[in-house]
C-alpha positions as CSV (number, residue, x, y, z in Angstrom):
1,X,20.6,-1.0,-1.3
2,X,16.9,-1.6,-2.1
3,X,14.8,1.2,0.0
4,X,11.0,1.0,0.4
5,X,9.5,3.8,2.7
6,X,5.8,4.2,3.2
7,X,3.8,7.2,4.6
8,X,0.7,8.7,4.9
9,X,-0.9,6.7,7.6
10,X,-3.1,7.7,10.4
11,X,-6.0,7.9,12.2
12,X,-9.3,8.0,10.4
13,X,-12.9,7.8,11.1
14,X,-14.8,4.8,9.6
15,X,-15.8,6.2,6.1
16,X,-12.9,8.3,5.9
17,X,-10.2,8.3,3.3
18,X,-6.1,8.4,3.2
19,X,-3.6,8.1,0.8
20,X,-0.8,6.0,1.2
21,X,2.6,6.8,-0.5
22,X,5.4,4.8,-1.0
23,X,9.3,6.3,-1.9
24,X,11.6,3.5,-3.7
25,X,15.1,3.5,-4.2
26,X,18.1,1.4,-5.3
27,X,16.5,-0.6,-8.0
28,X,14.8,-0.3,-11.3
29,X,11.6,0.9,-10.1
30,X,10.1,1.3,-13.6
31,X,10.6,-2.4,-14.4
32,X,9.7,-3.6,-11.1
33,X,6.1,-5.5,-10.1
34,X,5.3,-3.8,-6.7
35,X,2.8,-4.5,-4.1
36,X,0.7,-3.3,-1.3
37,X,0.6,-5.4,1.9
38,X,-0.9,-5.1,5.6
39,X,-0.6,-6.8,8.7
40,X,-3.3,-6.4,11.0
41,X,-2.9,-6.4,14.6
42,X,-2.3,-9.8,15.6
43,X,-2.6,-11.3,12.3
44,X,-0.4,-12.4,9.5
45,X,0.3,-10.0,6.6
46,X,-2.0,-10.2,3.5
47,X,-2.0,-9.0,0.2
48,X,-3.7,-5.6,-0.7
49,X,-3.0,-4.7,-4.1
50,X,-0.4,-4.9,-6.6
51,X,0.6,-3.4,-10.4
52,X,2.7,-4.5,-13.2
53,X,5.4,-2.1,-14.1
54,X,3.0,-0.9,-17.1
55,X,0.0,-0.3,-14.7
56,X,-2.1,-3.7,-14.7
57,X,-3.6,-3.6,-10.9
58,X,-5.0,-6.5,-9.0
59,X,-6.7,-6.3,-5.5
60,X,-7.8,-8.2,-3.0
61,X,-11.4,-8.7,-3.0
62,X,-12.2,-6.9,0.2
63,X,-10.6,-3.6,-1.0
64,X,-11.9,-3.7,-4.7
65,X,-13.8,-0.7,-5.2
66,X,-12.5,1.3,-2.4
67,X,-8.7,1.0,-3.0
68,X,-6.9,2.2,-5.7
69,X,-3.3,1.3,-6.5
70,X,-1.0,3.8,-8.6
71,X,2.6,4.4,-9.5
72,X,4.7,7.1,-11.0
73,X,7.9,5.7,-12.3
74,X,9.1,9.0,-13.1
75,X,9.2,9.4,-9.2
76,X,9.8,6.1,-8.2
77,X,6.6,6.5,-6.1
78,X,4.1,3.8,-5.6
79,X,0.4,5.1,-4.1
80,X,-2.6,3.6,-2.6
81,X,-5.7,5.6,-2.5
82,X,-8.1,4.2,0.3
83,X,-11.8,5.3,0.4
84,X,-14.6,4.1,2.4
85,X,-12.4,2.6,5.0
86,X,-13.5,0.0,7.9
87,X,-12.3,-0.9,10.9
88,X,-11.2,-4.1,9.5
89,X,-8.5,-2.1,7.2
90,X,-6.7,-1.5,10.4
91,X,-3.0,-2.6,9.9
92,X,0.4,-1.8,9.3
93,X,0.8,-1.2,6.0
94,X,3.7,-2.0,3.8
95,X,5.1,-1.7,0.2
96,X,6.9,-4.5,-1.2
97,X,8.7,-5.9,-4.3
98,X,8.6,-9.7,-4.5
99,X,11.6,-10.2,-2.1
100,X,11.9,-6.9,0.0
101,X,9.3,-5.3,2.0
102,X,10.2,-1.7,3.3
103,X,9.1,0.4,6.6
104,X,5.3,0.3,7.3
105,X,2.6,2.8,7.9
106,X,0.2,2.7,10.4
107,X,-3.7,2.9,9.7
108,X,-6.0,3.1,12.2
109,X,-9.8,3.5,11.4
110,X,-11.9,3.5,14.2
111,X,-14.7,5.8,15.9
């Protein structure tokens, strides 16, 4: 069974930082294209960042230069370092494969 569990969310002031983690199990993580997506309150889910199995990274324009996606294939972990956070980054963040989205973690950016 594919399991994806995101953690590390919380409340932060604008300009602050958070690092999200995603623990993956039940599939060949080291061969799987992984992504972070988010769902802002009252809005549709949107792409945030993704990383290939060999480390090629892609980002939504709104987060380029502020967010960094990374992975540790030995630990089956996916990460999202988020810096210079803005109120519009407020959302539930999920890690996902092509077909499965795990349990999310809430990120709230507010003063």
